[in-house]
N, C-alpha and C positions, 0 to 999 in steps of 0.2 A: 400573600405575601408574592410579586411578581420578583421573579430572578433576577429579570433586567432591573430594576431597581436594587437588590440586595447584592448581587452580583454582577455589578455591569459591564464587566470585560466578557461576560458568557455572549451578550447582543451579538457581538462580532462575531463570535464565533460560531453562531447559530447558522451563519450564511455557509460555513463550509458541508453541510449537508454532512449525508452518511458517510465514511469513508474507510472500511474495512482496513486492520491492520494494526499490528503493536509497534510499529517503528516509532511512534510519538509518544503514546504510555510508557512504554517502559524507559527512554530515557528520562522522561518529566519525573516515574517514579522513584529514581536511583537518583535524580536532584535532592528530593525530599527526603532521601534516606531510607527507602524500598520499605514504607510503613506495614504497606500488606503482608511483612513477615511478621509481625509482631503479633498474630494470632491465627489458631487455626479457623478454616472456613468451609462452607458447604457452598458449592457452585450448581443452580440448577439452571437447566436450560430447555426448550421445546419450544412447539408453537403456540399452542395454548397450553393454559392452566401453572405456567411457571410461577407467575405471581402471586397464586392463592396456595401452590404447593408449599412459597416459602414462605406465607403468612403462617400456615401451618407447623413448620419445622420450628421457626422462631418462637411462638406459642407456646408450643410444649418444652423448649428449651427456658424458655422464662418462667414458666411454674416450675420448672425444676432448679428453679433458684442462680441462674446464670445471666450474666449482662450480656447483653446480647447486641447486634449489629445488625440490622438490615439496611441491604440495597438494592431496591427496585427502578424500575421505569415503565412509562412516563408518570410523570405524575397529573394528578386530574386536576387543580386548584393552586396548589403550593411546593415548590420546589424544594421545600424541607420534609415531604412526602419521602421522598427518596433517598432520606438518609435518617435514619430513627438508633437512637439507644433505647435496648430495653422498654421499645413498643412504642416511645416518644418521638417526636420529628427533631429532629437538633434544634437547640434554640439559635435564633435571629442574629444574636453576638455571636456565638460562636461558628455558624455558617458564614458569618461575612470575615470570621479572624480566621480559619481555614481556607475559605476561596478567596482572601489575599496573599494568602502565604503559599498556595498552588499559581495564582496569578505572577508572583514574582520569580517563580522557577521558569516559567515559559520563556523559551530564546525565539527569536524571529527566525531560526532556519528549521523550526522545529517545533510549529504549533499546533496543540492540540484541537481535537473537533469537540462540539459542543458537550458530546457525552462523553469524550475523553476526561475533561477538565473535572464534569461533576463526577466521575468515577474516582479522580484523583483527591477532591474533596471529602468522598466518603470512603474511602482507604486511609488518609489521613483520619479523619474524624474518627474511625473505628480504634488506632492506634495513641489517639489521643485521649478518649475515652475510657481506655482501657475496654474494651471490652473481653470477656472470656472466648469470644466465638465470635465470627460472622457468616449472615446467611445471605447468600450475592445472587440477584436474578441477572442471569446473561442479557445484554439488549438485545442482540439480533446474531442468529447463527450460533457462533462458540468460539470455533477455530482461532478467528481472527476480531475476534470479539474484545474489547480494553478488559474486561472482567479475566481475560483467560488468564490475564498475568499473576492470578492467584495460582498457590499449588492445594487446592483442596483436597483435605483429609477423606470427602465422599464427594461424589458428582453424580448428579439426578437429571435425568431427560426425560420429560414427561410424555412427550407425543411428535409427531411430527407429520404437519399437513402443507399444503401448498402456501406458500406465505414470503414476499420479498424475494422471489425469483431474478430479479434483477441482479442480487448481490448474492445468492445462496446456491442459484442455478433451478435450471429448469423442469426438473423432475423432483421425486420424492426421494429417490436415492442419493441423488446428489445434495439434496438439503440435508440430509440424515447425515451423508459424511462429513458435511461441517459442524452440527451439532455433535457428532460424536468428540470432535475436538477438544472437549471439556475433560475427558477420561484422562485417568493418569496410570502407570504402571504401577504395578500391585496394589491399587486402591479399590475401593468397591463402587461399583458403578451402576445406579438404580434405575429402572427402564420400566416405561407401560406402552412401548409403541407396540404395534399390532404385530401380528407373528410373521406375517410375512418378510415384510419389512425388517424385521429383527433376526431373523435369517438369513436374509439376502444380504443385508449391508452392515447391522449393528452390529452383532454378534460376530463376525468375521475383522469387523475393525476394533473390535474391543480384545480380540487374541489379538491381532498385530501390535496392539498398544502394550497387552501385559496387563489390562485393567481385569478385575475379578466382576461378573456381571450379576445381579440380581433382577429378576425379570418379573411383572408382574403374573398373575397367572400361571407362572411354573415354581418360581421360589416363596412367594408369598401371595397371600388372594384376600380382596376386598370386598365385600359385599354391603347391600343396605335392604333392611326391611323396616319399612315407614320413615322413621327420624332415626331409626338408631344406625350407625355404621358398624360393623363386625371384619376386623383385620385380624386371619390367622397369618401366624409367622412363627418360625423355632419353635414350632410342636405346643406354642399357647395361642388363645385368643384373646384379644383385645376389642372392648365393645365400648359404645358408648354415641353422642348424640353430638352433630357439628355446629360448628357456632356460624359456618356459613350454608347458602343454601343452594339447591341445584346440584341434579342428579350427575353433574360432569365431577363434585368436588369428592363423590366417592374414591373415584382411581388418584383424585388429586392426596385426599387425607390418606390413602394408602402406601402412596410414595412416601408420604412423610415420617407414617410412622416405622418403615422399613430403614429409613433414614435413622430415624433415631436410634432403631435399636443397633445399627452399626457402629452410632456414635458411643452407643453403651459399653460394645465391646473395645474401642476406644480407649475407657477411663472415663466418661463422661457417666455421670450418674443420672439418672430417668429413670425416675419408677413408672410401674404401668398407672397408679393413679394422677401422675403429672401427664402422661400421654391424652387419659379420659380429661383431663380438666383442660389443658391445652387446645384440644382439638374441640372442644364444648367454647373456649374463652374467644378462638380466631376471630380475626376480623380483618375483611377486604374487600375495600369500598369499590363499587362501579362492575358487580359482578353479579346477575339476578339480584340486586338489591332493591328492596320495597323503599321507596322513600317517602311515600304520605299512601294514605286510605281514605277510599268515599271520594273519587274511584280509586282504586291500587294505581299506584305509577310505580312501573318498576323500569329500572337503566341496567344495561350487560353491553359490556363494552365490545362484544364478538365485531368482529372484522375481515372474517375469513370463512373459508367453506367449512374447514373441521369445525371452526368453533358455532358457525350456526347449527349443523347437524345436533351436535350437542345441545345447542339452545331449544332447539326444537322439541327433543326428548324433553326435556324438563319441562316446557311451555305443557305439552301432550299430559305429562305429571302431575302438575303442580295447580295449573290453572282450571282444571275440572270444565273443559271447553268453553269458558267465558269469551263473550265476544273483546277480540282484541282492536285498539285501535293504536297501529303501527306508526311513529315517529322515527323516520330513517333521516341518514345522512352518510356520507363517507370520504374519505380521502380519495385523490382522482385515482391512483395507484395500487390501489384495493381490487381485489373482485370481487365488487360488489353485487354483480349479476347473480352470482352463487350465492350469494348472501342473502338476496332478495328473492332467488327461488325456491330454498328452506323455506325463509320465515314468512313473506307476504303471501302464500297460499291459505295459511292459518287465520287469518286477518278480514275481519269487516273493513277494515277502511287502511289506505295507506296515508300519509301525508310525508309528502318529501320536505326537507328545510335546510339550513344550512347554516354557520357560523365559519370565525375565521378559520383558514387552511382549508376549509371542505370544499364539495363541489355545488358546481350551479345548480339546485333542485328539480329544476324543468329539464337537465341535460336525466340526471336521475329517475325521473317520471318516465320518460320514454323507455326507458330499462323498464322498470315497475310493470307498465303496462303489458310487457311480452312476456310476463311471469304469473300475474295476479288477475283475478278476475273478481275484481272490487273496485270500491270507488277510489280514486288517487288523486289526490289533492297535493298543489303545490304552495306552500306559506314559507317563503324566504326568511320570515324573520322567526327567531327561535321560539322568543317570549310568547307571539300569537299564535303558531303551532301550538305549542304544549298548552294554551287557555283554551283553542279550538279542539284539540283533542281531549282532554278532562269536559269537556261540554258534550262531547261523541259519546264516550265512556258512560257519563252520567245516562243520558238519554237510551242507552243501549244494554245497561245494567252490567257493563264489562271493565277493562281497564285498560289502562297505557302502558306498553310499551316501548321505549326508548332506546335503538341499537344503532349501531352501523360503526360506530368509531369509539375510541376511548375518549378523544375529542370531544365528540358530541358529548359524552357525559358530563365532560368535564364542567362544560359550557353550559349544561343543565343543572349540573352545583352551583356554578354560578348564580345562574338566574334565581334559584330557589334558596340562596343563600345559606348551601351547606359548606360549612366550616371543615374540612376534613380534618386538616391538625388538630383543629379544636375538640373531636370527637374521639380522638384515636387514645 
């Protein structure tokens, strides 16, 4: 479902682009009656892994019997992916109803951005649908993101790497400070940021705020042996299989378990069996997801250096040295050279392609040639690129990997007829 068809007023808002700040969303939510005050929430930020972490937390809560709200971004195919009630995308009629209510509250002197309007729709939907708890993914940064209007009972920061430098700062330290802005005085703040950044930036910032920090590999531990995850926290061990593939999901699942342990201390009834079942049943599209076999076609929304490093680890562990045909594209503002530097050397062929909003593949190919010692081709039309990659992967006895942008993953879903909302 096209968001511009279901919520026409969003089309004009897309032209505003990214404009950080809470000065538009706060008055809009006030005019709506502050719906986000009607339920407890968990707010999850970070450069990578925040969507998967949200998926794990929401799944555990749902398996515990709670009516959940889940707000994430961006969507891959259908705008309803962003707002889910108990795991199901919001019904079209309700999206239109709540969207129209938000539209009527917009004033000419304070027009929200596209993301801010959808945030308001999501928060209003959670109130009207009477959720027990909302799990909310930060859009970008933290301090000035529209989701930070919430007063979360728990905040989670997955990790920090370079991305969105134009808005968040040109160093890891500056970006981390922005992201710590989702912490709250007197409440738990759970994180997996690397040790030196934690000591230098995150821990002092949390002390200034008055947040109570739980850190992975200090206060709780997550490890993986084959398909099984083990999390040690509060003197107990929780183990089970994960519903999401990728070595990087170990950390995300560990954060989710720690979050749910904190929620239990706040009165939520979450049993060990609910955690195990929730981890196993979690689903999240576009992250090391196998779309088909013979040959295997994998899509991953990796679009920055940190995500590329984690994807490289997963490739080495899970693909057993099989030849890889890479189908790649990127948004122009992303560090595509860093992504290609990590992934392209693992591949037998690199195919640069494009779709709406992504780069000229010939420009990308110039960069790929500087970091990869393999055949590099330009096939601008995505359908043709996928067909050629499939043929080559079959010939080589290997697999196809599509990565570089979540927008590319969404375009692949559309090409292959994957209806994300129908599969939730």
